[in-house]
Every structure is written in C-alpha cells, then in structure tokens.
N, C-alpha and C positions, 0 to 999 in steps of 0.2 A: 894793528889789525884786530877786528872784532871776530871772535869765534865762539862756537858752542860745541861741547862734546857730550854726546849721548850714547851710552853703552848699555846694551842688553845682552846678558849672558844666560843661556838656558842649558839645562842638562836633563835628559830623560832616559829612563831605562825600565825594563819590565821583564817578567817571565811568566809564561803560561804553561801549566802542567795538566795533562789529562790523566786522571787516575783510573777511570772506567769509561765506557762508552757514553755514560750520562752524567759523569761528575768531573769537573775541572776547576782549577783555581788559578787566580792571576795575582801577581804582585807587581806594583808599579811605584816608581819613585821619580819625582820631577822637582827640579830646582830652577828658580829664576832670580836674576838680580838686575835691577835697573839703577843706573847712575846718570845724573845730569850735572855737568860742570860748566860754570860760567867763567869768562876771562876776568882779569882784574878790571874793576869799575870804580875808579876813585870818586866820581861824581855821586854814584849810588852810595858809596861808603860815607860821604859827607852828608848827603840828604837824610839817610836813614840812621846815621850815627852808628854804623856797624863797620868796624875796621876790617872785618873779615873780607869785605869786598875789595880790599886793596891788593889781594892776591887771588889765585885761582880759587873759585868758590864752589864747593860741592853742596848744592842746595836740594838734591834729591838722591836718596840712597835707600832703596827698598830691596829686601831679600825675602824670599818665600820658598819653603820646602814642603812638599806634600808626599805623604806615604799612604798607599792604598792597598787594600786586600779585598779580593772578591771571590765568591764561590758561586758557580753555576751548576745547577742540579736538575736533570730531567728525570723526575721520579717515575714517570710513565709517559706514554705517547700523548696524553692529554693534560699532564700536570708538570709545570716547570716552575722552578724557584731560583731567585737570584738574591744573594745577601752579601753584605760587605761592610767594611769599617775603614775609616780614614783618620789621619792625624796631620794637622798642618801647623807649622810654625812660621811666623813672619815678623819682620822687624823693620822699623823705620829709623834710619840713622839720625843723629843730632843735626837739626836744621833750623837755626834761629830765624832765618828769613821766612820759614813756613810756620813758625810758632812752636817748634819742637826744641825745647831747651836741652833735652837729653834724649838718648836713644830709647825708643819704645819697643818692647818685645811682647808680642801677643801669640796666642795659640788657639787652636780650635780642633775639636774631635767630633766624629759623627759615626752613625751606623744606620743601615737601612736593610729592609727585606721586602721583596715583592713576589707575589704568587700569581701565576696565570693558569687558569683551569678551563678547559674546553671539553666538557663531558660528552658532547655530541656536536654534529656540524651546525646546529642551529643556535646554540647558546655558548657564550664565552664570558668568563668572569676574571676580573683582575683586581687585586687589592695590595696595598703596600703602605709602608710608613717609614719615615726617616726621623731620627732623633739627633739633635746637635747640642753641643755645649761649647761656648766660646768665652774668652776673657772679655771680648767686646760683644755685649748683647745677652750673655747668660745662656739658659737652656730653653729649648722649645722642641716641638714635634710637628711633623707635616704629614698627615695621612692623605691617602687617595684611594678611590674605589671606582670601578667602571663595569658596566654590563653591556654586552653586545648581543643583539638578536638578529638572526638572518632568516627571514621568512622564506626566501628563495635564494638562488645562486647570484642573482643580480642586485639584490638590495639588502641593506642592513639598517637596523635601528640601534642607537647607542645612547646611554645615559651615564653620566659620571660626575663625581665630585673630586676636585683636585685642590691642593694647597701647596704653598711654598713660602719661604721666608728669606729675608736678606738682613744680615747682621749690620749694625752700625760700623762705619769705617774709622780708621785712625784719624783721618782729617775731620770727622764729624764729632768724635767724642774725646779726642786727646789734644788736638791742636789748640794752643793758647797763644793767640797772635796779637801783638801790640807794637805799633811803630808811631812815634811822634812825627808829624809832618810840618812842624812849625818852621823848619828851615827851607822848605820847598819854595823856590822863587816863583814870582808871577809867571804865567797866568794861573797857577794853581792856588787853591785856597788853603790858608793855614788851618791846621786841625790835627786829627789823629785817626788812625785806623785801629779798630779793636774787634777781635773775634773771640767770644767766650766759648770754651769747650763745654760739652754736656755729657759727663760720664754716666748719667742715668738713662740714656736713650735705650728704648726697647727695639727689638728687631721689627722690621716691616713684615707684614704678612699679607699674602694675596690668596683668596679662596675663590673658587669658581664652580658653579653648577652649570652643566651642559647637557642638552638634549639634541640629538641630531639624526638626520635621515640621509642615506646615500643610495643612489641607484645608478647602475651602469647601463647605458643604452648604446651599445656598439662603441663608437669612438668618442661618445659624449658621456660625461658623468655629471649627474645632478647631485648637489650637496647642499642641504639645508640645515642650519645650526641655530639654535636658540640658546643663549648663555647669559649668565649674570655673574659679574665679577665684583668682589668686595675687597677693598683695600683698608687695612688697619695700621695705625701708628706710622704713617708715612713720614719720613724724615725730611725736614725742610729748615732753611735758615730763617730765624725770626728776628726782625729788627727790634732793638731795644732803645729806649730814650737815652740821650746823653746825660751822664752824671758827673 
C-alpha cells in the first residue's frame, strides 16, 4: 500500500503584564515542526540511485522557534509607542532528495519601534522602523512614515511611505540539488537535473508611496488611492546552459 505521512506540531505560549495604566509588556514563544515521510519506493531508489528510498524516507524536516518581546506605552492621550525585539532559530534536516546533504541551521533577529502621535483631531502622524539581521540575507532596515489629515468628521487625506523586506529562504540559497536521470526508462529523456545554490542572494525589498482620500457618505464610503510600488532584488530561478 502506498501512503504518506505529514506531521505538523506547534507549541505557543505568552504572558502579558500591565505595569501601569499606560505601560504593558508581552512575551511570546512559538515553535513549529513540519515532517513529511514517504513509504519505501524501490523504483525511485533505482532511478535516482538513492538507496534511502528502499525504506521509509523523511524528505522534509523543518523546525522553527520564535521568541518575542514587546513593550506598549501610552505616554499621553495623544502619543503611543510600541517597541519590540525577536529572535528566531530554524533548521532544515538532512534531505538528499531536496539537495540538503547535511542539516542546515539558520537564525534571525530583529527589533522595531513605532510611534503614533495625534496632537489634535485633525492631524495624526505615524513613524516606525524595523531592523533585522539573518544568517540568510544579512542585515537591513525597513522604515515607514504616514500622515493623516481630517478636514472634517466625514473625510480624511493620507500620505505615506512604507517598506518591507523578505530574506532569501533555505531552498533558494542553500539547496544544492543534483540527480542523474540516465537510468530513467522511456518515455523520459535521459539527462540530469541540477539546481545550484546562491549563498550571495540579497533580501527582496518592497517600497511603496501612497496618497489617498476617504469620505463617508452615510452607508457608502468613497476611497480613492494613488500608489507606486517598487520592487528591488526580486529572487527568481535563472536557467543556466548545460556544461
């Protein structure tokens, strides 16, 4: 009988503590583990030259643990601040079928701060920044700023700049995949499959400029937005010539 086994284990916990009416802290921990097991596949073992497929084959084993700390502070009725830090560890178990000849262990850390200030009912300002450092992708920062103006109770004008990043993934910068396919019977074509890793990949970055207008008219809301998004260092697979 052919079967597959896919296990997902998660564990989450946290604690929120109020120190004063305007100051509180939060601590959160979450852990996730993903495993995917295939049954014995002798034909696959023969074709790919991997004897591991002659028995139960763990071809996916990912573990991730995230630690988070956050501070919420209402300095006054019109000024609020949120700051935090986090640390993540994640590992990909040995998986020759995916091009991981050995276990890969990675880590990431980050911190952020965000301020919201509304000095009067007409104006509101928001600014923040996040800094990150990862073994995949290195260090970078992501700032954001926004201004909201309310000429009356029914309408608002807003303008903002926002940015975010995405780190390269293990499968993009660590996987080194090679399988000869010369033993594959027809109708397949003899050849090979080769995927080269790129440890020098930079994080993807998205930045956006936005201007918008919103007006409430009873049960109807009119929302007009003009924005421009820019994408830098988008990660993609690049074909290479046979060598």
